[in-house]
Structure formats: C-alpha cells, structure tokens
N, C-alpha and C positions, 0 to 999 in steps of 0.2 A: 463601576465599570459600564460607561455608557454605548452598549452594542457594538456598531463597527461603521468605518468610516472609508471613503473614498467611491470611486462609480462600482467596483465589483464587489462591495460588501467583504473582501477579501480579508481587511486589516481588523482588529481590534482596537477602539479609540481607549488607548490607556494612559495618555500625555506621552510626554519626552523624558526619558531619563537615559543619559550618557550611558552608551555600551563602548569601551575601549575594543579596540583590534590593532592588531600590525598593521603598519602602513606599507611594508613590501610581504611577496609572499607569493605563490603559484595562484592563487585566487586573488590577488590585490584588483580594486575597481569593481569586483564582483560585490552585486547586492543580495546580503542575506534577509529572507522571512523564516521565523521559526513559529512552527506550529505551537497552540499553549498548553501541550502538554510537559514540554522541557523549561525549565528552571533557566531565567534570565537574570542574572543579577540585577539588583534594582526593581524588578518588575513581580507583583503576586503572578501565579499559575491558577487561571481559572478553570481550565479542562473541560470548557464550554458548558459550564453550570455556574450560574449566578450566587448560588449559596455558598459552593466551595472557594470561588473566587473573593467573596467575602469574607472566609472564615482565614483563608491563608495568608501568611505574612510574605513578605517581599523576599525572594529567595537571596540568601548572601552570597551566591555564589552560583555560575552558569554550567550546566549540564557538559562533561568534558567533551561528550560527541560535537556540541556545537561550538563549546570553546577552539577546538581543533580549528574549524573551518574560520573562525575567527582570528586565530593565531596566524592563518595563512593569507589574511590580507583582506578578506570579505568584512563589508559594512553592515551591520545589521540595521534593518529598514523597517522593522517592526513584528508584532508577533500575529499570529493569523489564527483565524477562526477555525475549531474544530467540531466536527459533532459532540453530541454530549456525552462524556466521559469517555469518547472514541469509539461508542458502542453502537456506531450504524455504518452505513456503507452508500448513502445516497446525496450526504452534504445536505440535508435538511434539518437545523438544530431548531429546535422549537422556540428557543428564546433569543434567536436573534433573525435579522432578515437575511436570507439565503445569499451564500456568493453564488454568482453569475459566471457561469460558462464561456467564458469569450469566444470558444472555436465554435459554440452551436447554443446561443443564448436562450433557446427555449427549450433547453435540455439541462437536468442536474449537473453538478461538477462531481458528483461522486463524494465519499468520504471514506474514514472521518476526516480525512488529511484536505478538507474541502477548501479553506481560505489559501493554504498552501499552492493548491494547484491551480486555484484560480488568479493568485499575484503571478505565478510564472508563465501563463499560458497569458496571461494579460501583459505581459511585458512590466510589471513594477517590480520583479526581483530576479534575479539570475539564476539563482539558486533557493530553494526552500525546504527546509526539514519538514518532515512527514513520519509516519510508523505503520505498520504494517504487522495487524493482529489477525486479523481474517481478509485481508484485501486493500487496504486504506490507501497503501502507494500503488497499487497496481491498477485498480477500478479507477479511481481518479487520473491518473497517467492516462490510461486508455479513453476514458470519457474526453479530458481536454488536449489530448495530443502531443502529450509530453513521455519521456521515458522514466521509467521508475522500475528500481529495483527492490525486489525483497531480499533482504540479506540474509545469507546461510544466520540461520538463531545463536544467538550469542557473540557473534562475531564481533560486532560494535557495541559498546557501553550504553547501557540503558539508566546508568546513575542520574539522578538530577531528572527524572521523568516519571510522570504517572503510567503506574502498571493496568494494565487492563486484565490479561492473561499469560502471566509469567511464559509459560513453555509455550507459547505463543507470539508473543511479543516481539517486535523486530524494529531496529532504526533505519531510516530511509531519507532518502531525498530525491528533489524533483530537477531537473532541466529540460531545456527545449533544444539543446545542442550535442552531440557527440564530444567534441572536445570538453565542453565544461563538465559532463558528467563523468569523463574518464578520469578528468584530472582530481574533483572531488572525492571519486572513489579510490584513487591511490593514495590517498590523504589518508581516507577515514578506515580504507582495509589495509593498506598495506600490501605483504606479498599474499598471493595465494598459497594457501596451506596444501591444496589440490595442485600439483605441478604437472599434472598429464595433460596434454593436447585434447580438445573438445574437438572430435573430428567425424563421430557418426552420428547422423542424425536420426532421431524416430518420430513416430506419430502412434499415437492409441485411437483406434475407430472410433472408440465412444466419447471421447474427450472433442475430436473434430463434430461429433453429431449434436454436441450441447451449444451449435451457435442458434439462434434466435427462428429464421425462417429462409427463405429462397434466396434473400439478397444479401444475406449475411453469410449464408453457405458459399455462396458464387464469389463475395467479398473476400472470404478466408482461403477458398479455393487459390485465389490470385496471390493472396500474400506468400501462403504455400509455395508456391510456383517461384516466387521471387526470392525466397528462402534456398529454395532446391537448386536454381542458377548459381548462388554462391559456395552453399554447403553441400549439394548433392542431395537427391532424390531422398526424404526422411524414409527408413524402414518400417513397415509395419509391424508393431508390436503389440505384447500385450501381455498381464500381468498377471502370472499363475494362482495370486491373492483371489481367496474365496468370496470376499465381500463386494455385495455391488456400490456402484457409485453412490446409490441413495445411501447404504449403510456407513460408507465414509464420510458423507456429508452429515451425518447424524453424530457419527463419531466425533466430527469437529464440534459439530452444535453443542453437543452434550458437556465435554472440555471444557471449552473455551466459555461459554457461559457460568459452569461450575467455577472454576478459576474466577471470573469477573466478581461470582457472587462471595466467594469468599475475601477478595480485597476491598470490595465495596460495598457490603450486604450490612455488616455493621452502622457505617456512616446513611447509609440509606434508612433504616429503620431506626436511627437517631433523631429524627424531626420530618419536618414537612419538606419533601427537597423538590417537590411540584417537576420532576421528572417529564420528558416528553414522552407520548403513547408506546409509540415503538420499544424506545428505550427501556420504560419502567416494564415492558413485557419481555424482554430478553432476561432482565436482570431477575423477574420473578421465575421466568423459564429456569435460569440457573440455582435459585434456590431451592427447587423440586427434584434436582438431580441427588441422586441418594449413592451412598460410597459404594455399594455394590455395582451400581451402575459405570461409577468413575472407575474400578478396578478392571470390568469387561472390556470398557471403550481403551481403557490406556494397552491394555495387550494387544487389541486390534489395531491400535495405533503404531507400537513397536514392529508388530508381524508385516504391516503396509511400508513402515520405513525401511525395514531389511530388504523387502522383497523389490521395492522400488530403485534401493539401492545396487544390487543384483542388475535389475536390468538395464542400470546406467552404466555401472561399471565403473573402470576407470576413463575413458574416451567418449560415453554418450551422454545426449542432450535430448530433452524431449521439445517439439515444437507442436504447439497447442494454441488455440486461441485464448486470449486473456482472461474474456468475459462474452456473453453472447450474442453482444452487438453495440450499436450506438447507446448512449447515455439513454434512461430513459426521459421522457418528455416531465417536463416542472407540473403539466398538469394530471399526470397519472393519478389514477385512485391510489389509495394506501393497498387495494387488494392487488392492483397492476404493480407496483412498486414492489410491495415483498414476493411475489410471485418471479420479478425479475433476480430481485436478490437471493431467492433460493437457488434458482438456476446457475447464477453467476457464482454461488459457493461452490457448486458443483465443482467449478473449475479449479478454484481459488482454494478451497482447501488442502490440495496435494501438495503444496509448496509448505501450507501451515503445520500440516499432519508428521510431515517429514523432516521439517526444520530446514530443507534444501534450498537453496537460492532461485528465484525466477526473474527475469527482466521483460517488462513489456515494451513495446517498441511502437512507435506513431507511425505504421506502415501503410494503414486502409482507410477508406471513409464508407458509411451507409447513409444514403439519404442527406448527403452533405454534412454529416459528423463523424467525426474521429472515432476509429477502430482499433485496437491494436494486437498486435501479433506477439505472442511468449515463447521465452527458450530457458526451459528450467533444465538446471544443472546437477551434479553433485554435490554433496556438502566441500565448502571450502572453496568452489569454481567461481566467484562471483568477481573478479575482474576476468578472468577469462570471457562470461556471459557478455560483460561490460563491451570486450572487443570484438565478440561475434556480433553483438550486436551493433556496433560501430561499421564493422563489415558491410552488414547488410544494409544500413541505411545509407551508407557513403555509396553503395551501389544501385542503389533505387533511386537517388539523387542523378545519378550520372544518365540512366535510363531513359 
C-alpha cells in the first residue's frame, strides 16, 4: 500500500485490478469511486490503517451496495482514502497525505469519507461511496460543496463493509448534481416506506444558534430564507425532551465510542497499531464506557427518538445547519479542530441518535468556502428528502 496518487490525494495507490460492471443501465458512463471500508473484489480493504491493510486478504466479492451501482452501469475508478478506521471527522489520516478540498484548498475536506468527497468535488468521479456514523457523509459534503444524504439506519445493506458502531453506521454517497444523486438514490433505496408528503417545515432555535459566528449566522439566515421561499416559512418548534443539547451530544459520543471499542478493541490490543493521536484517544474513551452508562444512554436515545418522531409526525421535516460553518482551515491547531468537531457533532448527532435520514445541500458559502443546509425527515423518507433538496437547489439556480 503506497499511500495515495493523483493531485488531490483522493485515491489510494493500489494498482489496477479489473472490476466488472454492466455496460448499460441508469448510471452508464458514470465514474464510481469507493471508500476503502467497502470490499471490492480483488482489492484488499485497508480501512485507513496500514496494519489492517497488510493483514487483509483480497476481497472475494464486492459489497452488495457497491455492486448495485456497478450493475447499473457505473465504472469503478478506484478506492478512496478514509480517515483511520472511519473514526474521525476532519479528513486528516496520520498515515497518508491529506486529501485536498478542491472547493477550498486551504481547508480540510472533512471525513471520514475524505477521499470520496475530494474525488467528486474535484471532478475525478461522478459518484463516490462513503459512510455516515457520526457525520462522515454530511460534514465532508458540506465542506466540499456536495450533496450528501445520511440514509435511514438499516435501509441500505452494509454487508462487505467495515463496522465502526453498528447501531449508527449507514451507507451513503456523494454527487455534485441533483439528477445523478436522485438516480443513484432510487437505485439504492427503492420506494420510500414513508409514503406521506413532507410539507411542514420546522426549525428549532437552539439548532440554528449552533452556527459559528455572525457571518455564518447571516449566511444561514439567507439559506433558510431560500428554503422558506420554496417550502414555506419553517414553524418554530421545540422538543419536550428534557435532555440538553450537550447531554444528547454526550449520549451519542458514549454509545458510538463504546460500540467502536466493542468492534475494534481486541484488534487494537493485539499489537502495535500505530493509531493516529485523535483516533487512539477516541478508542480509549470508548474502552472506558461502562455497561451502566450504556444502559442509561440507550434509554436517553430511545426517548429522544420517540419525541423527535412525534415532533415530525407524518409530514414534518427539520431545517437546520449541517455543521457550524465552513470547513476548518488546514493549519488549525488540534484544539481548534476538536472545538469545531464537538460543536458540529451537537448538530450531526440528531440523525445518528434517531436513525432518521438527513440530507445536506450545497446552498451557501462563508469566506468563499461551502456551507451546507440540511433537511431531516421521518424514518424512511430518504427519497422524499432527495426530491425536496432537488426542488430547493433547482430554485436556487434559477434565482
């Protein structure tokens, strides 16, 4: 495994192994890049860690969700860099040159689906697969000016994929145009089980207040006004849930980290794994989460999910900022990155805790860098969210 290749450090340098695809289909002619947590027949799955790569045999078959895209005519163009064991949000893997954000080269791509986002934003692929456990589709999509959906938990198969935290892990993909995104979505998702139109936009004040500063607040207000022009003014809403935003954040952090340790702890302790500093700290945090804490936080999670479902009902959807603002600068200190990460996860954790779908749309800019607006809907409303997003982006282009 010889690091990366290409000008954006998006793709891993793994040599060429033929990967078959259909010649005809709704995605014929499209170039597909695949995050290196998904099996592709003939390739090792390295998961962003050289030791994991060295120990892994070549995959005998391709992950089913990836195979569906190939069977629809897309052509495989390579495996993309991921943050180490998919347990980061910034796109800075200690073992590789960092992927470049083509839309804002002085800023991070976001992760853990870092190479996939860079490949699509840099026009090296038309579609790229990623995953979203804590925000690894939504954050890099917002940072790189792409469309990205965190799908309803469990709706798309994760067979043939590395697990991080199974009750949070979801399959996702990037594209930079709405037609491609919806075509892939209909292929992967089929018909929405949620068959009620989404026509009641909502907003929650404390979510809106999580933007980073005055410039971000002004841009978010503009994006929200664009959404209101298409969907109607979002009605102010609140949750009767007694936990604070901070308690929801810690609920997510504790449960995610605990599950990650359950999945990878034995492997980490079986040798010198040379984990990057932030990744090592997060696994260490998960190791320390005890059973009583898991039980209490699971109750909190289920209560939150129930109350969010009641708030959304059959026809509601939340309008919210995807992340606090533009991507952090590459030269940010570890402390600055951690501060941003924590604030971002206060926004990103709602979809993860509930399992409900959330789409981010490339609608805004701050300091010349992309800044996404999100729509979060009821369980099983994934295609409906994609179509709402298409309406909004089409309207914005005509304005």
